[in-house]
N, C-alpha and C positions, 0 to 999 in steps of 0.2 A: 350592408348587413352581412355578418358572417354566419354561415350555417354549416352544420356538420350532420350528415345523414348516416345513421348507423348501418353497417353492413349486416348481413344475416347472422354470422357467427362472430361478430366483432365485440370485444369487451368494452366496457365503459371507460377503462383506463386509456386504451389506445385512441378512442374517440375524443377524450378530453385532451390528450396530447396533440392530436390533429387540430382541435379547436384552438388551443393555446398558440400553436404555430401559425395558424391563419390570422389570429388576432394580432400577433406581433408583426407579421408581414404587412398587414393592413395599416399599422401605425395607429391603432385605436387608443392604446394606453397613454402615449404622450399627448394626444389630442384631448383625452378625458382629463388628464392632470392639468392641462393648460386652461380648460374651461371650468375647473372645479371651484376656484376662488376668484374673487375680484383682484385684479392686478393694478396697482397704482401706476401712474405714468413713469415714476422713477424706476420701479421694479421692471417695467416693460423695457425701458431704455437700457438698464443694466443687462437684462437677458439678451437683448439684441446685440449689444456691444460684445458680450461674451461669445455669442454665436459667430459674430463677424471675426473676432480674434481667432477662434478655433478654425474657422474656414480658411483664414489667411495662413495659419500655421500649417494646415493640411496641404495647402497649395504649394508651399515652398519645401516640403519634405522630399527627400530623394530616396 
């Protein structure tokens, strides 16, 4: 669970920025998108194949 505690003279904008940074570092948005809708077995297979392809390309880059 991501929490942001406001400082004494801290503005809401800076606290919101810190919150967004913590959420992105924790990886909450991709997880939320993954669980938002039901994924058919074919969609799941395509997603995993694409991730495997990206990982393989990343491995061989110099």
